[in-house]
C-alpha positions as CSV (number, residue, x, y, z in Angstrom):
1,M,-20.2,-17.9,47.7
2,H,-18.0,-15.0,50.3
3,A,-15.8,-12.9,48.3
4,I,-13.2,-9.7,49.6
5,G,-14.3,-6.0,48.9
6,I,-12.2,-3.6,49.8
7,D,-12.5,0.1,49.3
8,I,-10.2,2.1,48.3
9,G,-10.3,6.2,49.7
10,G,-8.8,9.4,49.4
11,T,-7.1,8.3,53.8
12,K,-7.9,5.1,54.3
13,I,-8.8,1.9,52.8
14,A,-11.0,-0.6,53.8
15,G,-11.0,-4.5,53.3
16,A,-13.8,-7.4,54.3
17,V,-15.3,-10.6,53.3
18,V,-18.7,-10.8,52.2
19,T,-21.5,-13.2,51.9
20,E,-24.0,-13.6,49.5
21,G,-26.2,-11.7,52.0
22,G,-24.1,-8.7,52.4
23,D,-22.5,-9.8,56.0
24,I,-19.2,-8.9,57.4
25,L,-17.3,-12.1,58.4
26,A,-13.7,-10.5,58.9
27,E,-11.7,-6.9,58.3
28,E,-9.4,-4.6,57.9
29,R,-8.0,-1.2,57.9
30,I,-5.1,0.6,56.6
31,A,-4.1,4.3,56.2
32,T,-3.6,5.4,52.3
33,N,-0.9,6.4,51.0
34,A,-1.9,8.5,48.7
35,G,1.4,9.7,47.3
36,D,2.3,6.0,46.8
37,S,0.4,5.2,43.5
38,E,2.8,1.7,44.1
39,A,2.6,1.6,47.7
40,I,-2.0,1.3,47.1
41,I,-1.3,-1.0,44.8
42,D,1.4,-3.6,47.2
43,A,-1.2,-2.7,50.1
44,V,-4.4,-4.2,48.4
45,V,-2.8,-7.8,47.6
46,D,-1.3,-7.6,51.3
47,M,-4.8,-6.9,52.2
48,V,-6.3,-9.2,49.7
49,R,-4.0,-12.0,51.2
50,S,-4.2,-11.6,54.4
51,L,-8.3,-12.1,54.1
52,A,-8.4,-14.7,52.2
53,A,-6.3,-16.5,54.5
54,Q,-8.6,-16.1,57.2
55,H,-11.9,-17.4,55.0
56,E,-12.7,-19.3,51.6
57,V,-13.5,-16.9,49.3
58,S,-13.5,-17.0,46.0
59,A,-13.4,-13.3,44.2
60,V,-12.3,-10.3,44.6
61,G,-13.8,-6.1,43.9
62,V,-12.3,-3.3,44.2
63,A,-13.9,0.0,45.1
64,A,-11.5,3.3,43.7
65,P,-12.3,6.7,43.3
66,G,-12.3,8.0,39.6
67,F,-13.6,7.0,35.9
68,I,-12.9,3.4,35.7
69,D,-13.6,1.8,31.9
70,V,-16.9,-0.1,30.9
71,E,-14.7,-3.5,31.3
72,Q,-14.2,-2.7,34.7
73,S,-10.4,-3.4,34.2
74,T,-8.6,0.0,33.3
75,V,-8.6,3.3,36.2
76,Y,-9.1,6.0,33.3
77,Y,-8.5,8.7,36.0
78,T,-8.7,9.3,39.9
79,P,-8.0,12.7,40.9
80,N,-6.1,11.6,44.9
81,I,-3.4,9.2,43.6
82,N,-1.9,9.2,40.5
83,W,-3.5,6.8,38.0
84,R,-3.8,7.5,34.4
85,N,-5.1,4.2,32.3
86,E,-3.5,2.3,34.9
87,P,-4.7,-1.2,34.6
88,L,-5.4,-1.6,37.5
89,R,-7.5,-4.7,37.0
90,D,-4.6,-6.9,35.5
91,R,-1.8,-5.6,37.8
92,L,-4.0,-7.4,40.5
93,N,-4.5,-10.4,38.7
94,Q,-0.8,-11.6,38.0
95,R,-0.6,-10.9,42.0
96,L,-3.3,-12.6,42.8
97,S,-4.4,-16.2,42.7
98,L,-7.9,-14.5,42.3
99,P,-10.6,-13.0,39.6
100,V,-10.2,-9.4,40.1
101,T,-13.2,-7.0,39.2
102,I,-13.0,-3.3,39.7
103,D,-15.2,-0.7,39.8
104,N,-16.0,3.6,41.2
105,D,-16.4,3.8,44.5
106,A,-19.9,5.3,44.3
107,N,-21.3,2.5,42.2
108,A,-19.8,-0.3,44.9
109,A,-21.5,2.1,47.7
110,G,-25.0,2.4,45.5
111,W,-24.8,-1.1,44.4
112,A,-24.8,-2.2,48.3
113,E,-27.3,0.2,49.0
114,Y,-30.0,-1.7,46.2
115,R,-28.9,-4.9,47.8
116,F,-29.4,-4.7,51.0
117,G,-29.4,-0.9,52.2
118,A,-32.3,0.9,51.9
119,G,-32.9,0.3,48.1
120,R,-33.6,-3.1,48.8
121,T,-37.1,-3.4,48.2
122,V,-37.4,-1.5,44.7
123,G,-36.4,-2.2,40.9
124,D,-35.1,1.5,39.9
125,M,-32.8,3.3,42.4
126,T,-31.0,6.9,42.3
127,M,-28.2,7.4,45.4
128,L,-26.0,10.3,46.0
129,T,-23.6,10.8,48.3
130,I,-22.3,13.7,50.1
131,G,-19.5,13.6,51.7
132,T,-16.8,16.1,50.6
133,G,-17.6,16.0,47.1
134,V,-21.1,14.8,45.7
135,G,-20.7,11.3,44.7
136,G,-23.7,9.0,42.5
137,A,-25.4,6.0,41.5
138,I,-27.6,5.2,39.2
139,V,-29.4,1.5,39.0
140,T,-32.1,0.6,37.4
141,R,-33.6,-2.4,36.0
142,G,-31.7,-3.6,38.9
143,G,-28.5,-2.9,37.0
144,L,-25.9,-0.6,37.3
145,F,-25.9,1.9,35.4
146,R,-22.4,2.8,33.7
147,G,-22.6,4.8,30.3
148,G,-20.9,4.0,26.9
149,F,-17.6,4.7,28.1
150,G,-17.8,3.0,31.7
151,T,-17.3,6.9,33.3
152,G,-22.1,7.7,33.4
153,A,-23.1,8.0,36.5
154,E,-21.0,11.4,37.8
155,L,-24.1,12.9,39.4
156,G,-22.0,15.8,41.3
157,H,-21.1,17.1,38.2
158,M,-24.5,17.5,36.7
159,R,-24.7,21.4,36.2
160,V,-27.4,23.2,38.1
161,V,-26.5,27.1,38.0
162,P,-24.9,28.0,34.8
163,D,-21.4,30.2,35.2
164,G,-21.6,29.0,38.7
165,L,-19.0,28.2,41.0
166,P,-15.8,26.6,39.5
167,C,-16.0,23.4,40.3
168,G,-12.8,21.2,40.4
169,C,-14.1,19.2,37.2
170,G,-13.5,22.2,35.3
171,A,-16.5,23.7,34.1
172,R,-18.6,25.8,36.6
173,G,-21.4,25.4,38.2
174,C,-22.2,21.5,39.3
175,I,-24.1,20.6,42.1
176,E,-20.7,19.3,43.9
177,Q,-20.0,23.3,44.2
178,Y,-24.3,23.5,46.0
179,G,-25.1,19.7,47.7
180,S,-21.6,18.8,49.2
181,G,-20.2,18.7,52.6
182,R,-17.3,21.3,50.8
183,A,-20.5,23.4,50.0
184,L,-22.6,22.6,53.5
185,L,-19.4,24.8,55.7
186,R,-19.1,27.7,52.5
187,M,-22.9,28.0,53.5
188,A,-22.1,28.1,57.5
189,N,-19.3,30.8,57.0
190,E,-21.3,32.9,55.1
191,I,-24.5,33.1,57.5
192,A,-21.8,33.8,60.6
193,D,-20.1,36.3,58.8
194,V,-23.8,37.9,58.4
195,G,-24.8,37.7,62.7
196,G,-28.0,37.3,63.9
197,I,-29.2,33.8,63.3
198,G,-25.1,32.8,62.3
199,L,-24.0,34.2,66.3
200,G,-23.6,30.6,67.3
201,L,-21.7,29.9,64.2
202,A,-19.8,33.1,64.4
203,E,-18.7,32.0,68.1
204,A,-18.3,28.3,67.5
205,R,-15.4,29.5,64.8
206,R,-14.0,32.6,66.8
207,V,-13.5,29.7,69.3
208,A,-12.2,26.6,67.1
209,G,-10.4,29.0,65.0
210,A,-12.4,27.9,62.0
211,L,-15.5,26.4,61.2
212,D,-15.3,21.6,59.9
213,G,-18.0,19.3,59.3
214,T,-17.4,17.9,62.9
215,I,-18.6,21.1,64.9
216,V,-21.3,22.3,62.1
217,G,-22.8,18.9,62.3
218,T,-22.8,19.4,66.2
219,L,-24.8,22.0,65.9
220,I,-27.6,21.0,63.2
221,A,-27.7,18.3,66.2
222,S,-27.8,20.8,68.9
223,G,-30.9,22.7,67.2
224,D,-28.6,26.3,66.8
225,A,-30.8,28.5,63.8
226,G,-27.7,29.4,62.3
227,A,-26.5,25.6,61.2
228,L,-30.0,24.4,60.2
229,R,-30.3,27.4,57.9
230,A,-26.7,26.2,56.1
231,L,-28.9,22.8,56.0
232,E,-31.6,23.9,54.9
233,Q,-29.8,25.5,51.0
234,L,-27.4,22.8,51.2
235,G,-31.0,20.9,50.7
236,H,-32.6,23.1,48.6
237,W,-29.8,22.5,46.0
238,L,-30.3,18.9,46.2
239,G,-33.8,19.0,46.1
240,Q,-33.7,20.9,42.8
241,A,-30.9,18.6,41.7
242,C,-33.5,15.3,42.2
243,A,-36.2,17.2,40.6
244,S,-33.6,17.7,37.3
245,L,-32.1,13.9,37.9
246,S,-35.9,12.6,38.2
247,A,-38.0,13.8,34.9
248,I,-34.7,11.6,33.6
249,L,-34.4,8.9,35.2
250,D,-37.6,8.1,37.0
251,P,-36.2,6.5,40.0
252,E,-38.5,5.5,42.8
253,V,-36.5,5.6,45.8
254,F,-33.7,8.6,46.0
255,V,-31.3,7.4,48.9
256,F,-28.9,9.6,50.0
257,G,-25.0,9.2,52.2
258,G,-21.4,10.3,53.2
259,G,-20.5,12.4,56.0
260,V,-24.0,15.0,55.6
261,S,-26.5,12.8,55.5
262,V,-26.9,11.7,59.3
263,A,-28.5,14.8,59.2
264,G,-31.5,12.7,58.4
265,D,-35.0,14.1,58.4
266,L,-33.2,17.7,58.5
267,L,-31.3,17.0,55.3
268,L,-34.5,14.7,54.2
269,N,-37.0,17.8,54.8
270,P,-35.5,20.4,52.5
271,I,-34.3,18.3,49.7
272,R,-39.0,16.9,49.0
273,D,-39.9,20.9,50.0
274,S,-37.0,21.8,47.2
275,Y,-38.0,18.8,45.3
276,R,-41.4,19.5,45.0
277,E,-41.1,23.0,44.1
278,N,-39.1,21.9,40.9
279,L,-40.3,19.0,39.4
280,P,-42.1,19.1,36.3
281,A,-45.9,18.7,35.8
282,R,-45.9,18.9,39.5
283,G,-48.7,16.7,40.9
284,Y,-48.7,14.3,37.8
285,H,-45.7,13.2,38.2
286,P,-45.4,10.2,40.9
287,E,-43.0,11.1,43.3
288,P,-40.5,9.0,44.7
289,A,-38.6,8.0,48.4
290,F,-36.8,10.0,50.1
291,M,-34.0,8.2,52.3
292,I,-31.0,8.1,53.8
293,A,-28.4,5.1,53.2
294,E,-28.8,2.3,55.4
295,L,-24.4,1.2,54.9
296,V,-22.8,3.2,56.0
297,N,-18.9,3.0,56.0
298,D,-19.5,-0.6,54.8
299,A,-21.7,-0.1,51.9
300,G,-17.9,0.2,49.6
301,V,-16.5,-3.1,50.7
302,V,-19.9,-5.3,50.7
303,G,-20.8,-3.3,47.2
304,A,-17.4,-4.4,45.8
305,A,-17.7,-7.4,46.7
306,D,-21.5,-8.4,45.7
307,L,-20.0,-7.1,42.3
308,A,-17.5,-9.4,42.2
309,R,-19.6,-12.6,43.0
310,L,-21.7,-11.6,40.3
311,R,-19.0,-11.0,37.8
312,L,-17.8,-13.8,38.4
313,L,-20.9,-15.8,38.2
314,G,-21.7,-14.4,35.0
């Protein structure tokens, strides 16, 4: 039973035909016209029709950023697209001959990792996506945790610093401000300003005009001391957050996805160290595994498709 997965991102819309085993048979990608919400719906409809013409499919799953209701039908709010209480599932169902379900994009990616990736051998998994912001997904006892209203697992907005840095959500001190790709750039710039181990960062900034994720990632891979220090600081905050999450959720594995996760063990090692330093009842609390996500850019479409197929099966 094949299904179509659509992943609506801030810069691109990706779509794929996905098998029951999580394999991709066909895929398409187009740029997202984030300023035109109607154009996005048109693009999703066109992509579904194009993919459905290539393979026999049974359902469509759409992964969208933002808050999705517990019935997986309405987008309460999404930050970069003008959707407010948008009945997205009904609108797509009116134009497509296939049953449609929608879900949060981080939930879809996390579900893909649980079913087919780094979390496939466990029953309880917590995933954090470390990109521009911090996304999250929680799988417990083999099911996605969505909360009473469907907007749970917004792990990026767990507060780790009282009255800390302001966050785009309106609060202060969220882990997104200390454990994201944007936070990594801020830390890298601060280290560059001081000199010393930051000289490599400072020189790269001078040449390029500004540091970006690619530059910092390249310096991390080359072993630059300043870039590695910034990554260690990032890992410290993420490990502290995981210790708090572990006290509540007790996952068997933490999975890390997103662009920063390409650092692999260079990211995981400081996370593990900080986790152990901050874990309540250390020495008496079983420790989870810490792993890098395996599906990378395909997680959103694979997870959305699988969730749609499972919903169809009841």
